[in-house]
mmCIF file of the protein (N, C-alpha, C, O) and its ligand, coordinates in Angstrom:
data_MODEL
# 
_entry.id   MODEL 
# 
loop_
_entity.id 
_entity.type 
_entity.pdbx_number_of_molecules 
1 polymer     1 
2 non-polymer 1 
# 
_entity_poly.entity_id                      1 
_entity_poly.type                           'polypeptide(L)' 
_entity_poly.nstd_linkage                   no 
_entity_poly.nstd_monomer                   no 
_entity_poly.pdbx_seq_one_letter_code       MHVKFHMYRCRVCGRYTMKEVHCGQPAASAHPAKFSPQDRYAKYRQREDGEIA 
_entity_poly.pdbx_seq_one_letter_code_can   MHVKFHMYRCRVCGRYTMKEVHCGQPAASAHPAKFSPQDRYAKYRQREDGEIA 
_entity_poly.pdbx_strand_id                 A 
# 
loop_
_entity_poly_seq.entity_id 
_entity_poly_seq.num 
_entity_poly_seq.mon_id 
_entity_poly_seq.hetero 
1 1  MET n 
1 2  HIS n 
1 3  VAL n 
1 4  LYS n 
1 5  PHE n 
1 6  HIS n 
1 7  MET n 
1 8  TYR n 
1 9  ARG n 
1 10 CYS n 
1 11 ARG n 
1 12 VAL n 
1 13 CYS n 
1 14 GLY n 
1 15 ARG n 
1 16 TYR n 
1 17 THR n 
1 18 MET n 
1 19 LYS n 
1 20 GLU n 
1 21 VAL n 
1 22 HIS n 
1 23 CYS n 
1 24 GLY n 
1 25 GLN n 
1 26 PRO n 
1 27 ALA n 
1 28 ALA n 
1 29 SER n 
1 30 ALA n 
1 31 HIS n 
1 32 PRO n 
1 33 ALA n 
1 34 LYS n 
1 35 PHE n 
1 36 SER n 
1 37 PRO n 
1 38 GLN n 
1 39 ASP n 
1 40 ARG n 
1 41 TYR n 
1 42 ALA n 
1 43 LYS n 
1 44 TYR n 
1 45 ARG n 
1 46 GLN n 
1 47 ARG n 
1 48 GLU n 
1 49 ASP n 
1 50 GLY n 
1 51 GLU n 
1 52 ILE n 
1 53 ALA n 
# 
loop_
_struct_asym.id 
_struct_asym.entity_id 
A 1 
B 2 
# 
loop_
_chem_comp.id 
_chem_comp.type 
_chem_comp.mon_nstd_flag 
ALA 'L-peptide linking' y 
ARG 'L-peptide linking' y 
ASP 'L-peptide linking' y 
CYS 'L-peptide linking' y 
GLN 'L-peptide linking' y 
GLU 'L-peptide linking' y 
GLY 'peptide linking'   y 
HIS 'L-peptide linking' y 
ILE 'L-peptide linking' y 
LYS 'L-peptide linking' y 
MET 'L-peptide linking' y 
PHE 'L-peptide linking' y 
PRO 'L-peptide linking' y 
SER 'L-peptide linking' y 
THR 'L-peptide linking' y 
TYR 'L-peptide linking' y 
VAL 'L-peptide linking' y 
ZN  non-polymer         . 
# 
_pdbx_entity_nonpoly.entity_id   2 
_pdbx_entity_nonpoly.name        ? 
_pdbx_entity_nonpoly.comp_id     ZN 
# 
_pdbx_nonpoly_scheme.asym_id         B 
_pdbx_nonpoly_scheme.entity_id       2 
_pdbx_nonpoly_scheme.mon_id          ZN 
_pdbx_nonpoly_scheme.ndb_seq_num     1 
_pdbx_nonpoly_scheme.pdb_seq_num     101 
_pdbx_nonpoly_scheme.auth_seq_num    101 
_pdbx_nonpoly_scheme.pdb_mon_id      ZN 
_pdbx_nonpoly_scheme.auth_mon_id     ZN 
_pdbx_nonpoly_scheme.pdb_strand_id   A 
_pdbx_nonpoly_scheme.pdb_ins_code    . 
# 
loop_
_atom_site.group_PDB 
_atom_site.id 
_atom_site.type_symbol 
_atom_site.label_atom_id 
_atom_site.label_alt_id 
_atom_site.label_comp_id 
_atom_site.label_asym_id 
_atom_site.label_entity_id 
_atom_site.label_seq_id 
_atom_site.pdbx_PDB_ins_code 
_atom_site.Cartn_x 
_atom_site.Cartn_y 
_atom_site.Cartn_z 
_atom_site.occupancy 
_atom_site.B_iso_or_equiv 
_atom_site.pdbx_formal_charge 
_atom_site.auth_seq_id 
_atom_site.auth_comp_id 
_atom_site.auth_asym_id 
_atom_site.auth_atom_id 
_atom_site.pdbx_PDB_model_num 
ATOM   1   N  N  . MET A 1 1  ? 23.641 73.833 64.706 1.00 0.00 ? 1   MET A N  1 
ATOM   2   C  CA . MET A 1 1  ? 22.731 73.192 65.664 1.00 0.00 ? 1   MET A CA 1 
ATOM   3   C  C  . MET A 1 1  ? 23.486 72.790 66.912 1.00 0.00 ? 1   MET A C  1 
ATOM   4   O  O  . MET A 1 1  ? 24.487 72.076 66.848 1.00 0.00 ? 1   MET A O  1 
ATOM   5   N  N  . HIS A 1 2  ? 23.007 73.247 68.022 1.00 0.00 ? 2   HIS A N  1 
ATOM   6   C  CA . HIS A 1 2  ? 23.654 72.909 69.281 1.00 0.00 ? 2   HIS A CA 1 
ATOM   7   C  C  . HIS A 1 2  ? 22.868 71.821 70.000 1.00 0.00 ? 2   HIS A C  1 
ATOM   8   O  O  . HIS A 1 2  ? 21.641 71.860 70.089 1.00 0.00 ? 2   HIS A O  1 
ATOM   9   N  N  . VAL A 1 3  ? 23.598 70.880 70.495 1.00 0.00 ? 3   VAL A N  1 
ATOM   10  C  CA . VAL A 1 3  ? 22.952 69.797 71.229 1.00 0.00 ? 3   VAL A CA 1 
ATOM   11  C  C  . VAL A 1 3  ? 22.999 70.131 72.704 1.00 0.00 ? 3   VAL A C  1 
ATOM   12  O  O  . VAL A 1 3  ? 24.054 70.075 73.335 1.00 0.00 ? 3   VAL A O  1 
ATOM   13  N  N  . LYS A 1 4  ? 21.835 70.483 73.249 1.00 0.00 ? 4   LYS A N  1 
ATOM   14  C  CA . LYS A 1 4  ? 21.778 70.870 74.653 1.00 0.00 ? 4   LYS A CA 1 
ATOM   15  C  C  . LYS A 1 4  ? 21.826 69.639 75.543 1.00 0.00 ? 4   LYS A C  1 
ATOM   16  O  O  . LYS A 1 4  ? 22.479 69.636 76.586 1.00 0.00 ? 4   LYS A O  1 
ATOM   17  N  N  . PHE A 1 5  ? 21.140 68.615 75.127 1.00 0.00 ? 5   PHE A N  1 
ATOM   18  C  CA . PHE A 1 5  ? 21.049 67.420 75.948 1.00 0.00 ? 5   PHE A CA 1 
ATOM   19  C  C  . PHE A 1 5  ? 21.964 66.346 75.398 1.00 0.00 ? 5   PHE A C  1 
ATOM   20  O  O  . PHE A 1 5  ? 22.178 66.233 74.191 1.00 0.00 ? 5   PHE A O  1 
ATOM   21  N  N  . HIS A 1 6  ? 22.488 65.578 76.304 1.00 0.00 ? 6   HIS A N  1 
ATOM   22  C  CA . HIS A 1 6  ? 23.297 64.466 75.851 1.00 0.00 ? 6   HIS A CA 1 
ATOM   23  C  C  . HIS A 1 6  ? 22.367 63.348 75.392 1.00 0.00 ? 6   HIS A C  1 
ATOM   24  O  O  . HIS A 1 6  ? 21.581 62.819 76.178 1.00 0.00 ? 6   HIS A O  1 
ATOM   25  N  N  . MET A 1 7  ? 22.464 63.000 74.132 1.00 0.00 ? 7   MET A N  1 
ATOM   26  C  CA . MET A 1 7  ? 21.582 61.972 73.603 1.00 0.00 ? 7   MET A CA 1 
ATOM   27  C  C  . MET A 1 7  ? 22.266 60.613 73.648 1.00 0.00 ? 7   MET A C  1 
ATOM   28  O  O  . MET A 1 7  ? 23.474 60.475 73.456 1.00 0.00 ? 7   MET A O  1 
ATOM   29  N  N  . TYR A 1 8  ? 21.451 59.649 73.904 1.00 0.00 ? 8   TYR A N  1 
ATOM   30  C  CA . TYR A 1 8  ? 21.947 58.267 73.905 1.00 0.00 ? 8   TYR A CA 1 
ATOM   31  C  C  . TYR A 1 8  ? 21.144 57.464 72.910 1.00 0.00 ? 8   TYR A C  1 
ATOM   32  O  O  . TYR A 1 8  ? 20.033 57.835 72.532 1.00 0.00 ? 8   TYR A O  1 
ATOM   33  N  N  . ARG A 1 9  ? 21.721 56.373 72.499 1.00 0.00 ? 9   ARG A N  1 
ATOM   34  C  CA . ARG A 1 9  ? 20.979 55.474 71.632 1.00 0.00 ? 9   ARG A CA 1 
ATOM   35  C  C  . ARG A 1 9  ? 20.921 54.110 72.301 1.00 0.00 ? 9   ARG A C  1 
ATOM   36  O  O  . ARG A 1 9  ? 21.944 53.533 72.673 1.00 0.00 ? 9   ARG A O  1 
ATOM   37  N  N  . CYS A 1 10 ? 19.718 53.616 72.440 1.00 0.00 ? 10  CYS A N  1 
ATOM   38  C  CA . CYS A 1 10 ? 19.518 52.345 73.119 1.00 0.00 ? 10  CYS A CA 1 
ATOM   39  C  C  . CYS A 1 10 ? 20.089 51.209 72.271 1.00 0.00 ? 10  CYS A C  1 
ATOM   40  O  O  . CYS A 1 10 ? 19.818 51.104 71.075 1.00 0.00 ? 10  CYS A O  1 
ATOM   41  N  N  . ARG A 1 11 ? 20.871 50.382 72.909 1.00 0.00 ? 11  ARG A N  1 
ATOM   42  C  CA . ARG A 1 11 ? 21.447 49.247 72.171 1.00 0.00 ? 11  ARG A CA 1 
ATOM   43  C  C  . ARG A 1 11 ? 20.427 48.136 71.981 1.00 0.00 ? 11  ARG A C  1 
ATOM   44  O  O  . ARG A 1 11 ? 20.606 47.242 71.155 1.00 0.00 ? 11  ARG A O  1 
ATOM   45  N  N  . VAL A 1 12 ? 19.361 48.207 72.755 1.00 0.00 ? 12  VAL A N  1 
ATOM   46  C  CA . VAL A 1 12 ? 18.384 47.119 72.703 1.00 0.00 ? 12  VAL A CA 1 
ATOM   47  C  C  . VAL A 1 12 ? 17.314 47.399 71.637 1.00 0.00 ? 12  VAL A C  1 
ATOM   48  O  O  . VAL A 1 12 ? 17.103 46.589 70.734 1.00 0.00 ? 12  VAL A O  1 
ATOM   49  N  N  . CYS A 1 13 ? 16.636 48.565 71.753 1.00 0.00 ? 13  CYS A N  1 
ATOM   50  C  CA . CYS A 1 13 ? 15.551 48.856 70.822 1.00 0.00 ? 13  CYS A CA 1 
ATOM   51  C  C  . CYS A 1 13 ? 15.988 49.812 69.721 1.00 0.00 ? 13  CYS A C  1 
ATOM   52  O  O  . CYS A 1 13 ? 15.246 50.018 68.760 1.00 0.00 ? 13  CYS A O  1 
ATOM   53  N  N  . GLY A 1 14 ? 17.186 50.407 69.840 1.00 0.00 ? 14  GLY A N  1 
ATOM   54  C  CA . GLY A 1 14 ? 17.711 51.264 68.779 1.00 0.00 ? 14  GLY A CA 1 
ATOM   55  C  C  . GLY A 1 14 ? 17.132 52.662 68.774 1.00 0.00 ? 14  GLY A C  1 
ATOM   56  O  O  . GLY A 1 14 ? 17.387 53.430 67.846 1.00 0.00 ? 14  GLY A O  1 
ATOM   57  N  N  . ARG A 1 15 ? 16.356 53.010 69.791 1.00 0.00 ? 15  ARG A N  1 
ATOM   58  C  CA . ARG A 1 15 ? 15.754 54.340 69.824 1.00 0.00 ? 15  ARG A CA 1 
ATOM   59  C  C  . ARG A 1 15 ? 16.688 55.332 70.489 1.00 0.00 ? 15  ARG A C  1 
ATOM   60  O  O  . ARG A 1 15 ? 17.514 54.966 71.324 1.00 0.00 ? 15  ARG A O  1 
ATOM   61  N  N  . TYR A 1 16 ? 16.543 56.612 70.100 1.00 0.00 ? 16  TYR A N  1 
ATOM   62  C  CA . TYR A 1 16 ? 17.293 57.666 70.751 1.00 0.00 ? 16  TYR A CA 1 
ATOM   63  C  C  . TYR A 1 16 ? 16.584 58.067 72.029 1.00 0.00 ? 16  TYR A C  1 
ATOM   64  O  O  . TYR A 1 16 ? 15.356 58.140 72.084 1.00 0.00 ? 16  TYR A O  1 
ATOM   65  N  N  . THR A 1 17 ? 17.377 58.325 73.052 1.00 0.00 ? 17  THR A N  1 
ATOM   66  C  CA . THR A 1 17 ? 16.806 58.647 74.347 1.00 0.00 ? 17  THR A CA 1 
ATOM   67  C  C  . THR A 1 17 ? 17.730 59.596 75.088 1.00 0.00 ? 17  THR A C  1 
ATOM   68  O  O  . THR A 1 17 ? 18.924 59.675 74.797 1.00 0.00 ? 17  THR A O  1 
ATOM   69  N  N  . MET A 1 18 ? 17.172 60.308 76.040 1.00 0.00 ? 18  MET A N  1 
ATOM   70  C  CA . MET A 1 18 ? 18.001 61.167 76.883 1.00 0.00 ? 18  MET A CA 1 
ATOM   71  C  C  . MET A 1 18 ? 18.349 60.476 78.186 1.00 0.00 ? 18  MET A C  1 
ATOM   72  O  O  . MET A 1 18 ? 19.037 61.038 79.038 1.00 0.00 ? 18  MET A O  1 
ATOM   73  N  N  . LYS A 1 19 ? 17.867 59.252 78.332 1.00 0.00 ? 19  LYS A N  1 
ATOM   74  C  CA . LYS A 1 19 ? 18.168 58.501 79.539 1.00 0.00 ? 19  LYS A CA 1 
ATOM   75  C  C  . LYS A 1 19 ? 19.409 57.635 79.327 1.00 0.00 ? 19  LYS A C  1 
ATOM   76  O  O  . LYS A 1 19 ? 19.641 57.088 78.249 1.00 0.00 ? 19  LYS A O  1 
ATOM   77  N  N  . GLU A 1 20 ? 20.178 57.535 80.375 1.00 0.00 ? 20  GLU A N  1 
ATOM   78  C  CA . GLU A 1 20 ? 21.397 56.738 80.260 1.00 0.00 ? 20  GLU A CA 1 
ATOM   79  C  C  . GLU A 1 20 ? 21.092 55.253 80.225 1.00 0.00 ? 20  GLU A C  1 
ATOM   80  O  O  . GLU A 1 20 ? 21.886 54.439 79.755 1.00 0.00 ? 20  GLU A O  1 
ATOM   81  N  N  . VAL A 1 21 ? 19.913 54.929 80.740 1.00 0.00 ? 21  VAL A N  1 
ATOM   82  C  CA . VAL A 1 21 ? 19.525 53.525 80.754 1.00 0.00 ? 21  VAL A CA 1 
ATOM   83  C  C  . VAL A 1 21 ? 18.199 53.370 80.031 1.00 0.00 ? 21  VAL A C  1 
ATOM   84  O  O  . VAL A 1 21 ? 17.244 54.087 80.326 1.00 0.00 ? 21  VAL A O  1 
ATOM   85  N  N  . HIS A 1 22 ? 18.132 52.460 79.106 1.00 0.00 ? 22  HIS A N  1 
ATOM   86  C  CA . HIS A 1 22 ? 16.911 52.210 78.338 1.00 0.00 ? 22  HIS A CA 1 
ATOM   87  C  C  . HIS A 1 22 ? 16.764 50.713 78.164 1.00 0.00 ? 22  HIS A C  1 
ATOM   88  O  O  . HIS A 1 22 ? 17.735 49.999 77.913 1.00 0.00 ? 22  HIS A O  1 
ATOM   89  N  N  . CYS A 1 23 ? 15.555 50.262 78.299 1.00 0.00 ? 23  CYS A N  1 
ATOM   90  C  CA . CYS A 1 23 ? 15.294 48.832 78.168 1.00 0.00 ? 23  CYS A CA 1 
ATOM   91  C  C  . CYS A 1 23 ? 16.135 48.030 79.169 1.00 0.00 ? 23  CYS A C  1 
ATOM   92  O  O  . CYS A 1 23 ? 16.460 46.866 78.932 1.00 0.00 ? 23  CYS A O  1 
ATOM   93  N  N  . GLY A 1 24 ? 16.477 48.673 80.287 1.00 0.00 ? 24  GLY A N  1 
ATOM   94  C  CA . GLY A 1 24 ? 17.221 47.974 81.317 1.00 0.00 ? 24  GLY A CA 1 
ATOM   95  C  C  . GLY A 1 24 ? 18.698 47.808 80.998 1.00 0.00 ? 24  GLY A C  1 
ATOM   96  O  O  . GLY A 1 24 ? 19.417 47.103 81.706 1.00 0.00 ? 24  GLY A O  1 
ATOM   97  N  N  . GLN A 1 25 ? 19.157 48.471 79.908 1.00 0.00 ? 25  GLN A N  1 
ATOM   98  C  CA . GLN A 1 25 ? 20.564 48.369 79.531 1.00 0.00 ? 25  GLN A CA 1 
ATOM   99  C  C  . GLN A 1 25 ? 21.157 49.766 79.410 1.00 0.00 ? 25  GLN A C  1 
ATOM   100 O  O  . GLN A 1 25 ? 20.438 50.696 79.045 1.00 0.00 ? 25  GLN A O  1 
ATOM   101 N  N  . PRO A 1 26 ? 22.442 49.946 79.703 1.00 0.00 ? 26  PRO A N  1 
ATOM   102 C  CA . PRO A 1 26 ? 23.084 51.245 79.515 1.00 0.00 ? 26  PRO A CA 1 
ATOM   103 C  C  . PRO A 1 26 ? 23.087 51.609 78.037 1.00 0.00 ? 26  PRO A C  1 
ATOM   104 O  O  . PRO A 1 26 ? 23.503 50.818 77.189 1.00 0.00 ? 26  PRO A O  1 
ATOM   105 N  N  . ALA A 1 27 ? 22.615 52.823 77.739 1.00 0.00 ? 27  ALA A N  1 
ATOM   106 C  CA . ALA A 1 27 ? 22.531 53.239 76.338 1.00 0.00 ? 27  ALA A CA 1 
ATOM   107 C  C  . ALA A 1 27 ? 23.875 53.776 75.857 1.00 0.00 ? 27  ALA A C  1 
ATOM   108 O  O  . ALA A 1 27 ? 24.678 54.277 76.645 1.00 0.00 ? 27  ALA A O  1 
ATOM   109 N  N  . ALA A 1 28 ? 24.105 53.663 74.559 1.00 0.00 ? 28  ALA A N  1 
ATOM   110 C  CA . ALA A 1 28 ? 25.357 54.141 73.978 1.00 0.00 ? 28  ALA A CA 1 
ATOM   111 C  C  . ALA A 1 28 ? 25.234 55.619 73.643 1.00 0.00 ? 28  ALA A C  1 
ATOM   112 O  O  . ALA A 1 28 ? 24.137 56.094 73.347 1.00 0.00 ? 28  ALA A O  1 
ATOM   113 N  N  . SER A 1 29 ? 26.328 56.347 73.682 1.00 0.00 ? 29  SER A N  1 
ATOM   114 C  CA . SER A 1 29 ? 26.321 57.756 73.328 1.00 0.00 ? 29  SER A CA 1 
ATOM   115 C  C  . SER A 1 29 ? 25.942 57.920 71.859 1.00 0.00 ? 29  SER A C  1 
ATOM   116 O  O  . SER A 1 29 ? 26.409 57.178 70.995 1.00 0.00 ? 29  SER A O  1 
ATOM   117 N  N  . ALA A 1 30 ? 25.090 58.904 71.595 1.00 0.00 ? 30  ALA A N  1 
ATOM   118 C  CA . ALA A 1 30 ? 24.614 59.109 70.225 1.00 0.00 ? 30  ALA A CA 1 
ATOM   119 C  C  . ALA A 1 30 ? 25.247 60.348 69.616 1.00 0.00 ? 30  ALA A C  1 
ATOM   120 O  O  . ALA A 1 30 ? 24.551 61.190 69.048 1.00 0.00 ? 30  ALA A O  1 
ATOM   121 N  N  . HIS A 1 31 ? 26.561 60.464 69.729 1.00 0.00 ? 31  HIS A N  1 
ATOM   122 C  CA . HIS A 1 31 ? 27.240 61.612 69.141 1.00 0.00 ? 31  HIS A CA 1 
ATOM   123 C  C  . HIS A 1 31 ? 28.361 61.135 68.224 1.00 0.00 ? 31  HIS A C  1 
ATOM   124 O  O  . HIS A 1 31 ? 29.538 61.299 68.544 1.00 0.00 ? 31  HIS A O  1 
ATOM   125 N  N  . PRO A 1 32 ? 28.009 60.559 67.112 1.00 0.00 ? 32  PRO A N  1 
ATOM   126 C  CA . PRO A 1 32 ? 29.026 60.095 66.183 1.00 0.00 ? 32  PRO A CA 1 
ATOM   127 C  C  . PRO A 1 32 ? 29.732 61.270 65.508 1.00 0.00 ? 32  PRO A C  1 
ATOM   128 O  O  . PRO A 1 32 ? 29.176 62.366 65.444 1.00 0.00 ? 32  PRO A O  1 
ATOM   129 N  N  . ALA A 1 33 ? 30.920 61.060 65.015 1.00 0.00 ? 33  ALA A N  1 
ATOM   130 C  CA . ALA A 1 33 ? 31.702 62.137 64.409 1.00 0.00 ? 33  ALA A CA 1 
ATOM   131 C  C  . ALA A 1 33 ? 30.987 62.729 63.203 1.00 0.00 ? 33  ALA A C  1 
ATOM   132 O  O  . ALA A 1 33 ? 31.241 63.875 62.834 1.00 0.00 ? 33  ALA A O  1 
ATOM   133 N  N  . LYS A 1 34 ? 30.113 61.973 62.597 1.00 0.00 ? 34  LYS A N  1 
ATOM   134 C  CA . LYS A 1 34 ? 29.394 62.440 61.407 1.00 0.00 ? 34  LYS A CA 1 
ATOM   135 C  C  . LYS A 1 34 ? 28.624 63.719 61.685 1.00 0.00 ? 34  LYS A C  1 
ATOM   136 O  O  . LYS A 1 34 ? 28.495 64.577 60.812 1.00 0.00 ? 34  LYS A O  1 
ATOM   137 N  N  . PHE A 1 35 ? 28.114 63.844 62.900 1.00 0.00 ? 35  PHE A N  1 
ATOM   138 C  CA . PHE A 1 35 ? 27.238 64.957 63.225 1.00 0.00 ? 35  PHE A CA 1 
ATOM   139 C  C  . PHE A 1 35 ? 28.009 66.110 63.851 1.00 0.00 ? 35  PHE A C  1 
ATOM   140 O  O  . PHE A 1 35 ? 27.395 67.062 64.333 1.00 0.00 ? 35  PHE A O  1 
ATOM   141 N  N  . SER A 1 36 ? 29.317 66.052 63.858 1.00 0.00 ? 36  SER A N  1 
ATOM   142 C  CA . SER A 1 36 ? 30.080 67.130 64.472 1.00 0.00 ? 36  SER A CA 1 
ATOM   143 C  C  . SER A 1 36 ? 29.975 68.388 63.610 1.00 0.00 ? 36  SER A C  1 
ATOM   144 O  O  . SER A 1 36 ? 30.097 68.307 62.387 1.00 0.00 ? 36  SER A O  1 
ATOM   145 N  N  . PRO A 1 37 ? 29.750 69.549 64.229 1.00 0.00 ? 37  PRO A N  1 
ATOM   146 C  CA . PRO A 1 37 ? 29.609 70.802 63.485 1.00 0.00 ? 37  PRO A CA 1 
ATOM   147 C  C  . PRO A 1 37 ? 30.851 71.123 62.678 1.00 0.00 ? 37  PRO A C  1 
ATOM   148 O  O  . PRO A 1 37 ? 30.758 71.687 61.587 1.00 0.00 ? 37  PRO A O  1 
ATOM   149 N  N  . GLN A 1 38 ? 32.010 70.770 63.202 1.00 0.00 ? 38  GLN A N  1 
ATOM   150 C  CA . GLN A 1 38 ? 33.259 71.046 62.491 1.00 0.00 ? 38  GLN A CA 1 
ATOM   151 C  C  . GLN A 1 38 ? 33.267 70.336 61.147 1.00 0.00 ? 38  GLN A C  1 
ATOM   152 O  O  . GLN A 1 38 ? 33.682 70.905 60.137 1.00 0.00 ? 38  GLN A O  1 
ATOM   153 N  N  . ASP A 1 39 ? 32.815 69.113 61.139 1.00 0.00 ? 39  ASP A N  1 
ATOM   154 C  CA . ASP A 1 39 ? 32.785 68.333 59.908 1.00 0.00 ? 39  ASP A CA 1 
ATOM   155 C  C  . ASP A 1 39 ? 31.853 68.991 58.899 1.00 0.00 ? 39  ASP A C  1 
ATOM   156 O  O  . ASP A 1 39 ? 32.149 69.032 57.705 1.00 0.00 ? 39  ASP A O  1 
ATOM   157 N  N  . ARG A 1 40 ? 30.738 69.500 59.381 1.00 0.00 ? 40  ARG A N  1 
ATOM   158 C  CA . ARG A 1 40 ? 29.757 70.118 58.499 1.00 0.00 ? 40  ARG A CA 1 
ATOM   159 C  C  . ARG A 1 40 ? 30.327 71.379 57.873 1.00 0.00 ? 40  ARG A C  1 
ATOM   160 O  O  . ARG A 1 40 ? 30.112 71.649 56.691 1.00 0.00 ? 40  ARG A O  1 
ATOM   161 N  N  . TYR A 1 41 ? 31.051 72.146 58.666 1.00 0.00 ? 41  TYR A N  1 
ATOM   162 C  CA . TYR A 1 41 ? 31.649 73.370 58.146 1.00 0.00 ? 41  TYR A CA 1 
ATOM   163 C  C  . TYR A 1 41 ? 32.686 73.041 57.082 1.00 0.00 ? 41  TYR A C  1 
ATOM   164 O  O  . TYR A 1 41 ? 32.770 73.704 56.048 1.00 0.00 ? 41  TYR A O  1 
ATOM   165 N  N  . ALA A 1 42 ? 33.471 72.010 57.352 1.00 0.00 ? 42  ALA A N  1 
ATOM   166 C  CA . ALA A 1 42 ? 34.507 71.621 56.401 1.00 0.00 ? 42  ALA A CA 1 
ATOM   167 C  C  . ALA A 1 42 ? 33.878 71.228 55.073 1.00 0.00 ? 42  ALA A C  1 
ATOM   168 O  O  . ALA A 1 42 ? 34.389 71.573 54.007 1.00 0.00 ? 42  ALA A O  1 
ATOM   169 N  N  . LYS A 1 43 ? 32.782 70.516 55.144 1.00 0.00 ? 43  LYS A N  1 
ATOM   170 C  CA . LYS A 1 43 ? 32.091 70.069 53.938 1.00 0.00 ? 43  LYS A CA 1 
ATOM   171 C  C  . LYS A 1 43 ? 31.569 71.278 53.163 1.00 0.00 ? 43  LYS A C  1 
ATOM   172 O  O  . LYS A 1 43 ? 31.688 71.356 51.940 1.00 0.00 ? 43  LYS A O  1 
ATOM   173 N  N  . TYR A 1 44 ? 30.986 72.219 53.912 1.00 0.00 ? 44  TYR A N  1 
ATOM   174 C  CA . TYR A 1 44 ? 30.405 73.407 53.296 1.00 0.00 ? 44  TYR A CA 1 
ATOM   175 C  C  . TYR A 1 44 ? 31.492 74.222 52.608 1.00 0.00 ? 44  TYR A C  1 
ATOM   176 O  O  . TYR A 1 44 ? 31.306 74.719 51.497 1.00 0.00 ? 44  TYR A O  1 
ATOM   177 N  N  . ARG A 1 45 ? 32.638 74.353 53.291 1.00 0.00 ? 45  ARG A N  1 
ATOM   178 C  CA . ARG A 1 45 ? 33.730 75.147 52.749 1.00 0.00 ? 45  ARG A CA 1 
ATOM   179 C  C  . ARG A 1 45 ? 34.248 74.514 51.461 1.00 0.00 ? 45  ARG A C  1 
ATOM   180 O  O  . ARG A 1 45 ? 34.575 75.202 50.494 1.00 0.00 ? 45  ARG A O  1 
ATOM   181 N  N  . GLN A 1 46 ? 34.314 73.197 51.476 1.00 0.00 ? 46  GLN A N  1 
ATOM   182 C  CA . GLN A 1 46 ? 34.795 72.488 50.286 1.00 0.00 ? 46  GLN A CA 1 
ATOM   183 C  C  . GLN A 1 46 ? 33.892 72.801 49.092 1.00 0.00 ? 46  GLN A C  1 
ATOM   184 O  O  . GLN A 1 46 ? 34.376 73.046 47.987 1.00 0.00 ? 46  GLN A O  1 
ATOM   185 N  N  . ARG A 1 47 ? 32.596 72.792 49.322 1.00 0.00 ? 47  ARG A N  1 
ATOM   186 C  CA . ARG A 1 47 ? 31.641 73.023 48.247 1.00 0.00 ? 47  ARG A CA 1 
ATOM   187 C  C  . ARG A 1 47 ? 31.763 74.455 47.737 1.00 0.00 ? 47  ARG A C  1 
ATOM   188 O  O  . ARG A 1 47 ? 31.679 74.713 46.536 1.00 0.00 ? 47  ARG A O  1 
ATOM   189 N  N  . GLU A 1 48 ? 31.964 75.379 48.673 1.00 0.00 ? 48  GLU A N  1 
ATOM   190 C  CA . GLU A 1 48 ? 32.114 76.777 48.294 1.00 0.00 ? 48  GLU A CA 1 
ATOM   191 C  C  . GLU A 1 48 ? 33.339 76.967 47.423 1.00 0.00 ? 48  GLU A C  1 
ATOM   192 O  O  . GLU A 1 48 ? 33.296 77.656 46.403 1.00 0.00 ? 48  GLU A O  1 
ATOM   193 N  N  . ASP A 1 49 ? 34.431 76.347 47.839 1.00 0.00 ? 49  ASP A N  1 
ATOM   194 C  CA . ASP A 1 49 ? 35.665 76.461 47.064 1.00 0.00 ? 49  ASP A CA 1 
ATOM   195 C  C  . ASP A 1 49 ? 35.461 75.927 45.659 1.00 0.00 ? 49  ASP A C  1 
ATOM   196 O  O  . ASP A 1 49 ? 35.953 76.492 44.683 1.00 0.00 ? 49  ASP A O  1 
ATOM   197 N  N  . GLY A 1 50 ? 34.736 74.841 45.578 1.00 0.00 ? 50  GLY A N  1 
ATOM   198 C  CA . GLY A 1 50 ? 34.514 74.230 44.271 1.00 0.00 ? 50  GLY A CA 1 
ATOM   199 C  C  . GLY A 1 50 ? 33.726 75.135 43.359 1.00 0.00 ? 50  GLY A C  1 
ATOM   200 O  O  . GLY A 1 50 ? 33.976 75.178 42.155 1.00 0.00 ? 50  GLY A O  1 
ATOM   201 N  N  . GLU A 1 51 ? 32.761 75.872 43.927 1.00 0.00 ? 51  GLU A N  1 
ATOM   202 C  CA . GLU A 1 51 ? 31.941 76.759 43.106 1.00 0.00 ? 51  GLU A CA 1 
ATOM   203 C  C  . GLU A 1 51 ? 32.749 77.954 42.604 1.00 0.00 ? 51  GLU A C  1 
ATOM   204 O  O  . GLU A 1 51 ? 32.584 78.414 41.474 1.00 0.00 ? 51  GLU A O  1 
ATOM   205 N  N  . ILE A 1 52 ? 33.624 78.439 43.480 1.00 0.00 ? 52  ILE A N  1 
ATOM   206 C  CA . ILE A 1 52 ? 34.440 79.601 43.109 1.00 0.00 ? 52  ILE A CA 1 
ATOM   207 C  C  . ILE A 1 52 ? 35.432 79.215 42.014 1.00 0.00 ? 52  ILE A C  1 
ATOM   208 O  O  . ILE A 1 52 ? 35.636 79.954 41.051 1.00 0.00 ? 52  ILE A O  1 
ATOM   209 N  N  . ALA A 1 53 ? 36.042 78.044 42.182 1.00 0.00 ? 53  ALA A N  1 
ATOM   210 C  CA . ALA A 1 53 ? 37.037 77.592 41.213 1.00 0.00 ? 53  ALA A CA 1 
ATOM   211 C  C  . ALA A 1 53 ? 36.291 77.027 40.007 1.00 0.00 ? 53  ALA A C  1 
ATOM   212 O  O  . ALA A 1 53 ? 36.919 76.580 39.047 1.00 0.00 ? 53  ALA A O  1 
HETATM 213 ZN ZN . ZN  B 2 .  ? 15.358 50.749 74.475 1.00 0.00 2 101 ZN  A ZN 1 
# 
């Protein structure tokens, strides 16, 4: 999954938004390491290895 738009998360209402400012406050970047594609591949590879072994 490719993220075309930079997503932000509002610190005030907690909603995801594409605007840098929400609820009159600068929103935080919504790209935590958890959602990184590299991490997902690593997880998938681990599971594959486990099935083979
Ligand atoms: Zn908000």
